[in-house]
GUTOR-274124 format. One record per residue: x, y, z of N, C-alpha, C in turn; residue in three letters. Coordinates in pm, whole numbers, padded with zeros to 5 digits, always signed. Example, Ala and Ser with C-alpha at 12.3 -4.5 7.8 and 13.67 -1.06 7.14 Angstrom:
// residues 2
+01319-00569+00780+01230-00450+00780+01320-00330+00780ALA/+01285-00225+00708+01367-00106+00714+01290+00003+00787SER/
***
This chain:
// residues 213
+01508+00391-01503+01395+00493-01545+01366+00594-01450MET/+01383+00731-01534+01327+00858-01434+01205+00861-01447ASN/+01171+00989-01389+01027+00984-01363+00872+01109-01509ASP/+01016+01145-01575+00954+01127-01742+00894+00943-01748THR/+01015+00884-01760+00922+00791-01897+00873+00676-01820GLN/+00891+00696-01647+00727+00643-01563+00650+00685-01669LYS/+00663+00861-01609+00475+00865-01669+00430+00808-01861GLY/+00547+00860-01863+00494+00800-02040+00472+00662-02055GLU/+00493+00540-01921+00495+00383-01955+00359+00408-01974ALA/+00215+00434-01876+00112+00444-01899+00021+00608-01951ARG/-00056+00639-01959-00124+00752-01964-00205+00853-01842LYS/-00136+00901-01808-00161+00961-01742-00308+01048-01677LEU/-00359+00991-01654-00574+01123-01591-00485+01258-01520THR/-00575+01411-01649-00589+01507-01530-00480+01518-01456LYS/-00605+01490-01300-00544+01459-01226-00365+01421-01181ALA/-00385+01283-01256-00235+01317-01226-00076+01323-01225GLU/-00130+01372-01402-00058+01489-01510-00046+01633-01370ARG/-00165+01689-01313-00127+01797-01261+00028+01760-01104GLU/-00061+01676-01001-00002+01629-00915+00164+01616-00985ARG/+00213+01567-01076+00315+01519-01169+00384+01673-01165LYS/+00335+01744-01197+00375+01899-01241+00398+01963-01087ALA/+00330+01942-01052+00294+02011-00852+00447+01960-00791ALA/+00525+01795-00816+00588+01730-00719+00746+01768-00821TYR/+00732+01780-00971+00833+01851-01055+00861+01963-01014GLU/+00784+02028-01000+00850+02211-00858+00868+02126-00798ALA/+00804+02107-00694+00869+02055-00606+01065+02019-00560LEU/+01038+01957-00717+01181+01811-00647+01262+01951-00696GLU/+01247+01969-00797+01364+02097-00830+01419+02193-00757GLU/+01313+02236-00640+01287+02333-00608+01377+02281-00457ASN/+01360+02207-00406+01450+02097-00282+01616+02050-00343LEU/+01622+02063-00480+01755+02065-00577+01845+02132-00524GLY/+01702+02305-00561+01843+02399-00558+01856+02486-00413LYS/+01808+02346-00274+01806+02410-00145+01912+02272-00112GLN/+01956+02191-00265+02113+02045-00161+02097+01981-00158GLY/+01892+01910-00170+01869+01831-00126+01865+01704-00245TYR/+01969+01580-00220+01956+01458-00312+01822+01361-00366ARG/+01835+01321-00467+01693+01267-00422+01714+01096-00468LYS/+01686+01038-00405+01688+00885-00424+01481+00842-00410HIS/+01524+00739-00553+01393+00711-00591+01439+00564-00534ASP/+01310+00584-00445+01284+00414-00393+01111+00406-00400LEU/+01126+00375-00554+00947+00374-00593+00990+00192-00686THR/+00863+00156-00690+00928+00027-00765+00749-00041-00863ILE/+00786-00075-00947+00672-00091-01111+00581-00141-01015GLY/+00490-00195-01080+00316-00267-01025+00320-00394-01020VAL/+00362-00373-01137+00360-00557-01159+00508-00622-01050VAL/+00588-00566-01009+00676-00555-00958+00620-00545-00805GLN/+00575-00465-00755+00475-00526-00662+00352-00579-00605ALA/+00331-00633-00726+00190-00753-00733+00255-00883-00701ASN/+00409-00875-00828+00490-01024-00741+00529-01029-00649LEU/+00599-00923-00557+00660-00895-00372+00526-00923-00309TYR/+00463-00873-00315+00311-00908-00302+00254-01061-00252ALA/+00242-01118-00365+00213-01256-00389+00343-01307-00307ILE/+00500-01282-00341+00564-01372-00250+00568-01355-00062GLY/+00602-01191-00043+00532-01206+00069+00451-01254+00180LEU/+00341-01248+00063+00212-01215+00142+00185-01381+00134ALA/+00255-01447+00014+00217-01651+00147+00296-01710+00231LEU/+00405-01682+00223+00420-01785+00396+00293-01700+00490PRO/+00304-01593+00525+00206-01558+00643+00073-01608+00582VAL/-00013-01605+00488-00110-01701+00495-00068-01791+00461VAL/-00025-01895+00451-00009-02005+00494+00060-02046+00619ALA/+00083-01940+00733+00043-02002+00847-00105-01936+00941VAL/-00127-01883+00887-00250-01851+00860-00371-01987+00904LEU/-00349-02014+00780-00389-02152+00693-00439-02272+00733VAL/-00258-02287+00855-00208-02392+00962-00290-02382+01077VAL/-00258-02312+01108-00310-02266+01251-00500-02277+01249VAL/-00538-02225+01183-00695-02259+01184-00767-02347+01141PHE/-00663-02460+01072-00715-02631+01054-00691-02669+01159PHE/-00602-02678+01230-00515-02665+01365-00698-02717+01486ALA/-00642-02521+01478-00828-02532+01555-00901-02601+01550LEU/-00926-02527+01369-01087-02598+01321-01129-02687+01249HIS/-01133-02877+01258-01091-02932+01149-01233-02923+00967PRO/-01145-02918+00914-01226-02918+00810-01361-02981+00807ALA/-01376-03042+00808-01541-03121+00802-01562-03053+00914ASP/-01595-02903+00992-01672-02851+01057-01656-02723+00994SER/-01615-02671+00915-01574-02606+00886-01707-02595+00729VAL/-01792-02468+00707-01889-02460+00641-01867-02330+00561SER/-01813-02390+00391-01725-02323+00286-01815-02322+00167PHE/-01988-02301+00163-02008-02320+00014-01988-02230-00156ASP/-02034-02234-00159-02028-02116-00284-02131-01970-00304PHE/-02238-01967-00193-02275-01881-00116-02125-01775-00049GLY/-02024-01810+00045-01943-01845+00099-01833-01781+00041SER/-01744-01858-00148-01703-01811-00159-01754-01615-00259ILE/-01832-01644-00279-01963-01512-00395-01947-01392-00245PHE/-01954-01387-00104-01889-01362+00016-01845-01264+00085ALA/-01678-01355+00066-01549-01345+00078-01523-01241-00124VAL/-01554-01334-00217-01505-01202-00302-01563-01058-00272LEU/-01641-01085-00296-01735-00943-00304-01662-00843-00254ALA/-01689-00917-00110-01597-00832+00043-01472-00797+00038THR/-01433-00831-00082-01317-00827-00048-01286-00764-00145PHE/-01363-00746-00287-01374-00575-00335-01421-00470-00296VAL/-01473-00460-00183-01507-00322-00143-01456-00242-00066MET/-01378-00381+00056-01217-00305+00085-01142-00314+00083LEU/-01090-00358-00065-01028-00250-00161-01013-00126-00150ILE/-01117-00036-00178-01215+00105-00184-01124+00134-00052VAL/-01178+00076+00084-01121+00079+00234-01003+00089+00238VAL/-00896-00004+00174-00737+00008+00217-00714+00118+00157HIS/-00746+00212+00062-00714+00304-00001-00778+00397+00132GLU/-00814+00482+00116-00890+00513+00227-00868+00578+00390ALA/-00851+00419+00412-00743+00416+00546-00564+00456+00572ILE/-00524+00425+00407-00409+00536+00426-00371+00652+00402HIS/-00569+00763+00376-00506+00837+00286-00579+00869+00455GLY/-00640+00851+00566-00691+00856+00658-00576+00840+00779LEU/-00482+00806+00751-00316+00794+00851-00267+00882+00826VAL/-00227+00882+00691-00182+01002+00650-00218+01080+00664TRP/-00277+01181+00639-00375+01287+00631-00371+01320+00760GLY/-00352+01260+00888-00363+01275+00980-00238+01307+01065ALA/-00170+01313+00972+00011+01311+01051+00061+01422+00946PHE/-00014+01491+00787+00030+01596+00725-00045+01742+00756ALA/-00025+01841+00720+00022+01939+00800-00091+01995+00736LYS/-00130+01928+00607-00252+02016+00537-00348+01903+00533GLY/-00344+01773+00649-00438+01660+00660-00473+01657+00517HIS/-00624+01638+00500-00708+01543+00446-00714+01608+00320ARG/-00612+01777+00244-00575+01861+00204-00504+01762+00102ARG/-00407+01727+00199-00240+01652+00165-00296+01476+00023ALA/-00439+01426+00084-00445+01326+00030-00495+01297-00124VAL/-00451+01259-00172-00531+01219-00326-00504+01105-00335SER/-00668+01066-00432-00680+00872-00502-00646+00898-00687PHE/-00644+00783-00692-00597+00793-00820-00663+00657-00883GLY/-00666+00601-01011-00715+00511-01051-00621+00462-01160PHE/-00488+00335-01160-00508+00317-01272-00495+00244-01332MET/-00633+00197-01503-00668+00145-01529-00636+00060-01591VAL/-00495+00050-01661-00440-00055-01757-00432-00174-01599GLN/-00402-00147-01493-00380-00304-01381-00518-00276-01296TYR/-00606-00214-01335-00708-00227-01207-00705-00220-01094LEU/-00596-00127-01078-00577-00020-00995-00603+00051-00897THR/-00621+00081-00708-00715+00250-00682-00532+00289-00559PRO/-00523+00345-00619-00437+00422-00504-00451+00498-00432TYR/-00421+00546-00341-00346+00711-00219-00209+00785-00235CYS/-00253+00830-00263-00062+00907-00247-00143+01036-00126THR/-00031+01086-00083+00037+01228+00020+00070+01275-00066CYS/+00105+01457-00063+00144+01512-00158+00188+01608-00065ASN/+00288+01552+00051+00390+01639+00196+00442+01547+00213GLU/+00602+01583+00223+00672+01483+00288+00626+01538+00408PRO/+00645+01316+00455+00611+01259+00679+00749+01199+00623LEU/+00778+01225+00772+00886+01143+00815+00839+00981+00792PRO/+00963+00899+00840+00919+00842+00791+00856+00698+00838LYS/+00941+00687+00996+00720+00671+01130+00549+00651+01057TYR/+00554+00707+01004+00460+00827+00947+00400+00736+00813ALA/+00517+00746+00750+00474+00649+00565+00420+00553+00658TYR/+00550+00447+00742+00543+00324+00774+00340+00271+00878VAL/+00335+00393+00949+00214+00364+00938+00120+00305+00954ILE/+00129+00436+00822+00007+00420+00712-00016+00329+00594GLY/+00135+00365+00591+00106+00210+00433+00072+00079+00496ALA/+00149+00041+00610+00087-00117+00694-00049-00097+00787LEU/-00111-00007+00783-00246-00007+00872-00374-00072+00787ALA/-00407-00060+00701-00533-00136+00588-00463-00280+00617PRO/-00373-00316+00608-00346-00419+00639-00394-00485+00747THR/-00320-00463+00798-00391-00505+00960-00533-00497+00986VAL/-00548-00352+00971-00754-00330+00995-00821-00524+00884LEU/-00729-00458+00794-00858-00539+00678-00818-00676+00649LEU/-00652-00656+00701-00634-00778+00676-00611-00893+00793GLY/-00492-00878+00915-00501-00979+00991-00546-01003+01130LEU/-00604-00871+01139-00744-00841+01211-00853-00988+01218LEU/-00885-00958+01069-01010-01048+01026-00956-01184+01020PRO/-00886-01211+01034-00748-01332+01004-00824-01368+01136ALA/-00747-01322+01213-00742-01327+01384-00916-01373+01358ALA/-01002-01312+01344-01140-01343+01429-01212-01457+01326VAL/-01115-01462+01254-01224-01602+01176-01127-01725+01243GLY/-00991-01705+01242-00929-01827+01351-00981-01842+01457ILE/-01054-01736+01589-01132-01743+01639-01256-01835+01679ALA/-01290-01767+01555-01434-01819+01577-01493-01939+01463THR/-01379-01952+01428-01370-02076+01345-01468-02009+01160GLY/-01453-01955+01188-01511-01820+01059-01471-01880+00869SER/-01429-01939+00816-01339-01920+00709-01444-01794+00631GLY/-01516-01733+00648-01544-01655+00513-01483-01521+00621ILE/-01442-01482+00769-01407-01374+00792-01210-01436+00776TRP/-01244-01554+00786-01035-01590+00712-00994-01576+00605LEU/-01085-01623+00543-01071-01566+00312-01043-01425+00273GLY/-01140-01350+00353-01099-01214+00420-00985-01160+00436VAL/-00980-01238+00553-00825-01130+00550-00706-01199+00466GLY/-00721-01283+00459-00620-01389+00350-00603-01285+00203LEU/-00731-01244+00191-00728-01195+00008-00676-01020+00106LEU/-00699-00949+00142-00700-00838+00168-00494-00806+00208LEU/-00423-00932+00306-00368-00994+00330-00240-00946+00237ILE/-00294-01043+00097-00159-01078-00003-00259-00933-00111VAL/-00348-00859-00065-00345-00711-00098-00231-00609-00077GLY/-00234-00622+00048-00071-00507+00084+00007-00603+00077GLY/+00055-00669+00072+00208-00738+00012+00335-00625-00105GLY/+00189-00552-00209+00323-00436-00203+00283-00359-00160GLY/+00274-00265-00049+00245-00240+00095+00357-00239+00132ASP/+00392-00362+00165+00553-00470+00256+00608-00360+00229LEU/+00589-00445+00051+00741-00466-00063+00807-00332-00046ALA/+00700-00189-00037+00716-00015-00060+00773-00069+00087ILE/+00752-00084+00232+00818-00061+00391+00937-00120+00391VAL/+00958-00231+00285+01121-00300+00349+01215-00211+00263ILE/+01185-00209+00119+01294-00104+00008+01320+00043+00090LYS/+01185+00086+00172+01170+00248+00227+01288+00180+00362LEU/+01286+00106+00432+01347+00068+00605+01494+00009+00529LEU/+01531-00061+00347+01611-00103+00363+01727+00068+00331ARG/+01663+00153+00379+01738+00252+00210+01798+00371+00380PHE/+01929+00312+00410+02015+00407+00495+02100+00473+00480LYS/+02047+00665+00442+02116+00762+00430+02217+00786+00537PRO/+02318+00865+00505+02455+00936+00566+02384+01019+00628LYS/+02336+01076+00555+02327+01232+00551+02146+01220+00712GLU/+02204+01330+00727+02082+01372+00882+01919+01361+00878ASN/+01925+01544+00722+01822+01610+00717+01756+01518+00546ASP/+01640+01428+00590+01597+01318+00562+01433+01405+00485VAL/+01377+01374+00362+01282+01462+00338+01170+01322+00296LEU/+01112+01241+00282+01020+01108+00293+00856+01120+00224TYR/+00877+01126+00117+00759+01242-00060+00698+01069-00123LEU/+00606+01059-00088+00505+00954-00128+00539+01032-00273ASP/+00556+00882-00393+00578+00925-00566+00392+00955-00592HIS/+00373+01071-00697+00263+01113-00700+00146+01037-00795PRO/+00239+00955-00795+00171+00838-00930+00233+00711-00983TYR/+00323+00673-00875+00374+00512-00900+00442+00438-00706GLU/+00414+00354-00749+00375+00238-00614+00545+00367-00541CYS/+00517+00367-00409+00666+00389-00340+00682+00525-00299GLY/+00799+00578-00257+00790+00667-00220+00939+00710-00257ILE/+00951+00871-00247+01111+00965-00295+01145+01061-00170VAL/+01323+00923-00179+01427+01024-00002+01477+01126-00109ALA/+01461+01279-00063+01570+01359-00027+01627+01369+00094PHE/+01784+01434+00052+01878+01406+00184+01946+01525+00134THR/+02018+01579+00211+02160+01657+00168+02206+01688+00373ARG/
***
């Protein structure tokens, strides 16, 4: 599926159409410079499936460790706690994308101006994108930072303190970051033969596009 077909798969917003036009102009310019395009994006549904598959083993291990240290009868987790976990999760989804933007913006030459945010209405999915090429390490750090800070860290606090709320929030954010992990794995598996490689976040799809020459 090419970029035009992807854009037609869902209705793009005005901002997305503008980013698409800028991306296509950059792609054409890079092509004239001898760069070859490698599409490393994945579909939203595919990303969500990967998220579950990659996150569940981590979640299972953390749950086992939690209850090994804190017997079930010693943990208080009622309806109010469940509501608190879900409400916190919804709020932190926005923070998750903001962390992407802060980290990628720190590495980008244009800093905050290089970062844009969007929302896929069809999938109820917010997203962050960087319109400048980034080094591989910078993209990986920015992609994984939200899951580490909002997922693994709260889960670790929950395990250390015996708090089911902290654990629950952490586990949900780990699952929420599974799609980012899938993208990073796909990026790390990409082994270009060329030395000159540019990694560009796709302006409205999940994942990145690499340009090599």
